[in-house]
N, C-alpha and C positions, 0 to 999 in steps of 0.2 A: 277189208275195215276203217271205218272211219270210226276215230275216235277223237274226243274234243278234253286238252286242253288251258290250263288257265297261262301257263307256260315249258313254251318247251325248248330249249339245247341239242343244238348241237354239236357235238366235237367233247371228248373227257380227257380233256389234257392241264394243265393248269389251271387255264382262263376258265375253262368249263367248270372243274370240279371246285373251282371256288368260287363259283358266282350261283354253282346249285347247294354246295354248303350256306351259303348267304340264305338262300330262300327257304333251304328245305324246313323251315321252323315255322314256317304261313303261313301254315292249311291250304296253299294252295296245290293244285292237280298239276304236277310237275311230266314228263317225260324228257327225257335224254334218250342219244341217238351216237352212233359211234362208227363207223364203217371199217374199221380197224380195233384191236384188243381192244379192253375198256383201260386209260392210264394215259391213252397219248404220248407225244415223243420222249418225253422232257428225263419218266421217266424208267419205259423200256427199248427208246432205241438213239439216246443223246444224252443229257446232260451226266444224268447218275451212272450208266453202265460202261460210260465216257467214263468218270469222275474214279473207278474200280480200276480200269485197267491203265489210268492216270499214274494214280496213289501206288501198284505196284511197280510200277517206273518208274518213282522217284525213290523206291525203297532198294531198287537194283545198283541207278545208278547211283546213289550217293555213298553206300558201296563204296562203291567200284572207283570213283574219285578221292576215297580215304582214305584210300591204298595207303599202308605207308603212314600214316596219319593218325594211329593208333588199333588202327584194321588190319586181321593181321592178317592175310592171306595174299598169297601173292595169285592166285588163281580165282581170274576173275569171276562173280556171279550173272547167272544170263536168266536170260526169262522162259521159264513152263509155255510158251503160248498156248499149248491144249486148253493144261493146268489155270492157267489164266482165265481163260475164256471161259471153263465148266463155273469159276467162284463166281464170273461174273452174275453168267444164269440164277446163281441165287438170289438176287436181286431182283432178278425181272421175273422167272420161272411161274412164280405165284399168283405176280403184283392185278394181274388182268382179273382173276378172280373175283380172288378179295377185296377191289373198287366196286367188280358189278354187286355183291351180294350185298356192301356196305348202302348202294343205293339203294338194293330192292327191299333193305334193311327200315330206311330213309322214308321209306311209301313210297320212293319215287318209279315209273313204267321205261324200263329198258328197251333199246334196240338197236340190234345191229344191220348195219347196209348201207350206201351213199342215200342221200337223199337228197333231195332240192325241187323245190317251190314251184306249186303247183301253178298259185296265185299269191296273194298278200302277205294271208293270213290262212294257206293251206299246207303240207309238207305230204310230199311223197316219198313213201325209206320201203321196199320192196312191194309189198301187195295194201301196205297199211297206207293211210291216209289220213296227215293228224291237220287237225285245225286248233289256232292259239290264237289266245292274246296276245299278248306277248314274246317272242324270238328273240335268242341269243345264242347269235353262231361264232366258234370258234371250233376253228377248223384244221387251224396249224398251217405250218408250210410245212414245202417238199423241194424238193434238189430241182433246180433249173433245167427247164428242158437247152441243149447245145446245139439242141441241130446239127449238129454231123455225123458225115458218116460213118458207122463205125460205136456210133454213141451205146446198140447195145452191150460192148463190150465191156461198157462201162463200170467199175464199184461203186454203190453210196459207202461213206462209213456205215452204216448201218448189217450193209454185210461183210465190213472189213470184221467187223466187234460178230458176227456169224463165223470167219475163215478159223478150219482149224488148223490147219501149220500153215503158218507164216509166208509169203513165198520170199523170193532172192531180194527179186529189186521190182520196188514198188512207184511209180509215178504220183501226183496230188497236177489237177487239174486248179488251177486257181490255187492265190495267197493268202484267203483269211484264216479265221482260226481253226476250224473242221481242220482244210491242209493241216496245218502250223501244228496245231495239239498233237495228231496221230501220226507225224513227221516223228513225233520226238519218241513218241513211244514206239511205232516196228523201226525205228533206228535201234535202239536200243534192244530192241530183240533180235538185233541181227538184221535185216536187209538194206541193199546199197534207193536209198531213198531220193528221189529230186519231186522237188514244186515248180511246175512253170505256169508261171501267173502275165497274163495278154498285157497290162499297163508296166508305166510305169516302178507304180509302190506296191509291197506288200499293204498286206494291215491298215489298210488308207486311212479305217477312222481313227486308228490308231493314234497318240503320238509320233513322229518322226523321229525324232531324238529318241527316242527310245526305243522304237519299232530297227534301229538303225544298230543300238548294241543288241539286243534279240537275235538278228539277221547273224551277227560277229559269236553270237552263244548257237546262233544252232547252226555255222559252218564250221562250227571248230570240233558240233558234232558228228562231223561227216554228210551234213545235208545240201545237201546242193538246191540251190534255190537262183533261179534264171526266169529275169524279169523280160519285159516286152517278147513273148516268147505265145505267141495266138499257138490253139491246137485247134487243128482244122480236120484232122479225120484220124479215124485208127482202127487197124489193121492189125487180122490172123497172120501172125508169121511162121509158117511152124508151127512151135510147141511156145510160141513165145506172141505177144503183144506187138505192131509196130505203131510210134505213135508219131505223126508227122503235124513239123509245127511252122507258122509263118514267123521270121520274125526280121523283124526292120533296122535297117543299121542307116548311118548317114545320108548313102545316096538313096538306096534301093529291098525291095521287100528279098530277101532269101528261104527259103528254103530246107529245116532243119527235121532230120529223123532220129527214135530213142529207143531204143525196146525195155520192156518192160515186162514185168509177166503180173503184173495186176495195176491195173490203171482203177486210181481213187478219183470221183468225182467230190471237189470245194471247190468250186466254182457258187456259191450261193443256192439262196432256195427262196421259195416265192409264198404266195400266199397258198391254200390248195382248196379254191373255188369255181374253175372252172366250169364246174358239173349243177350246179347248184342252183342255174339261172333264176341268178338274182335279179334279172330284166323283170320279170315277172313278178314279182318281188316287189320292184321300184327303188331297189336297193345300190346305189351310185356307188362306183368303181374309179377311179386313179392309177393309174402304176401298175396296175394287175395284184390291188388291193381294195379293203373295203372300206370307204369313206365313213367317218366316224367323228361326231365332237368332240365338245371336254364334257360331257356324259357320255361318252363312251353309243349315242344313238347316231343309228346313220338315220338316211333321208327318208328313211321310212317310217314313224315314230312308232311305232310301236317294232318295231324288230331293232337293238342293237349288237351290239358286237365286241370283240375285246380278243387281245394274243398275239399271233404269229400271223394268220390271216386280214391286221388293220393297220392302213396304212400309218397309224398315229403311233412311236415310242419306237423303240428299240426292240428283237426283239431277243428276249434276258425274259425267263423264268420269272424273274422278282415281278417285272414287268408284266406280264402275262396274268399272275395274278393280284397284284394294284385294280389291272384294269377287270377283269372278273369282279373283282370287291366292289370300286365303281360303276359295273355296270347295275350288277348286282341292288346294292342301295337306292340306284336310280327308279329303276322296276316299283320298287316297292314303294318309294317315299316322292316318287316324286324327280323332277329334273331339279337335284338341290345340293351334290357335292357334284367337282370338278375334277377332271384326276390329274395331280400333281407328278410333274417326273424332275423337280430338283434336287439333287444329288442321287443318285440307282450309278453304281458302280458296276465294273463290269470288267472281269477277267479272262487270260487267254491264260489255259495251260502247259505252257512248254516246261521248260528246264534251261534256266528257272522261268517263275511263273510271271510273268505281265499283268500287271493290272490298271482302273483307268476308271475316274471320275471327270463328269467337267469338260471342261473346253482346252484346248490344245493351241499352243505356242511357238513362233522361236524362242531361240538363248536372249535371243537379241532384242525382244521384244518392245517398242517404246510406248507399250499404251500399257502395260500391267508389269509388275515386279517379277521375272522369271527368274526362279531360282534351283539351278540342273546342280544336282552333285553326280559326281561317278564316284560309289560305293564300289568298287572293285574290291576297295585294299580295309575297308572295316570288318568289324572282327566280326560280324554277322556275317556276310559275308563269307571268312573264310572260316568260320567253323563250319559250315558248309561243305566245303571246301568247291566254292562256285567264282568261279573268274571274271561273269560278267557281271555287274549291279549297278541300276544309275537310278535316280527320282526323279524329278524334275513337281515344282508346286508355282501354281500363280494365281498372283494377288492384286488384287480390286484394290489400290492403295489409298484413294482415295475415299476408304470404306472398311478395309483391312476385313474383307472377304476373300477369301478360298473363291477365286471359278474352276481351278482346276488340282486335280495332280495325280501325277502317271510315277506308277513306280519300279522297276524290275529287280526282280532278285527274291531270297527267299523267303516265302510266307507274305509272298505280300496280296497276296488275296484274300489276306485275314487285314492287312492294314492297311486297306486299302478302304476301308470300310472303319473307320477313322473319323479318313479325309470326306466319307459322304455323312455322313452324322454328320458331321458339321455343318457341310452343305445345307444338309436335313435342314437343320435346327436353327440354318440363319448367324450362326457363330463366328468369333474372330477368329482369325486366324491367331491373335494374340491368345485367344482360349485355349488353345490348345498347349501353349505354357505351362497352364495350370496345373491339364492334367499331370498326376502321377498316376506311368503305369510301371507295371511288375519287371523289373530288370534283371539279366539279360532279355530282352525280346527283340523283335523287330520293329512293335511298336514304340519299345525305349528308345526306337530312331530315332522318333519322329519330329521332333519338338530339332533335332540335329537336320532334317531336311528343312527346314523353314529360314 
């Protein structure tokens, strides 16, 4: 069957839903397509369910690290993994049907299946052909293929969050935020944890000085972080998995083996676009992602894109929402609004949390004023029973602008929003000291970070 639409959207994640909400009141005929459950990665298998696991883990860990400081039990609290997963499902179970019902109530036609372009204005999904005046691509990302023998034995973070019983030994491949966050969760759930990272530095997109302190906190929790370990194969061996890695020493390469009950993919994600047949639509790609301009338009002027499938911007939920919003405005009103990525914060929800916005710089930078504070002994850190905390603020003294801020410690994910707001609104570092914060809180520490 062939149907004609004014706008066709592929993907119901954050970018797709934001775009849809913006155009839904336009009176245009709209269709939306998804190959999986409606809702996308963040609410179903990413940020939101992950944070459920992290918050419960933080409660358990917080109680245990405060024993003898007012928490009056000698028996450590433990995580009931099976009930935790069931609790997580209360957030995800009914979400897809609610999203699809809402879209239908908005008058949008919904389709299910893998879509691909037949030509520049026609999408095929199942037995249906959809012709569109405009398209918005928001297909998201997926774990990248590692191309190693035994890759079929690897579990994704999505699979880990569906595991009913936590394995005794878990290896994470890759030292990004996915590995680090889940490593902190499953370690507190009783698993032995190793992170194998192929290069010298983990979390390479975050400030190295702050990351170094997070590594100390992770190792103190019993997480082994091994760098320069390139996983080359995974094998079944009796009832466990044998992971082979290639390690570089000063003079040669050597092979090591590790045993695990589960191996989890944390080695990066790539745009989920490989079967869209974008070449038939005249859509340019680079580095495995869709190229867009400042208006979120692709090389085909009728096709816009946003979220984790595009080359532009960080792979973050707020960025996806921003891009969906910008693309919708430009489809409805002509290319009038540009995406502004100033002051977008991110956080790694480890214990303690690490949060960041803007640029990084070494502590001894001569280009900017860099204020590094070891906050391990500050009251907000000690009250939480945390042993590792720090902050780094980078200021351009020529104009008193904050260029970057990085925080490790309790409530860092909330406190970083103050710096992000100051940067996005074009305020000065000195303006922060005019603010009055509730006390005593992590935000009331911010003036002392400057």
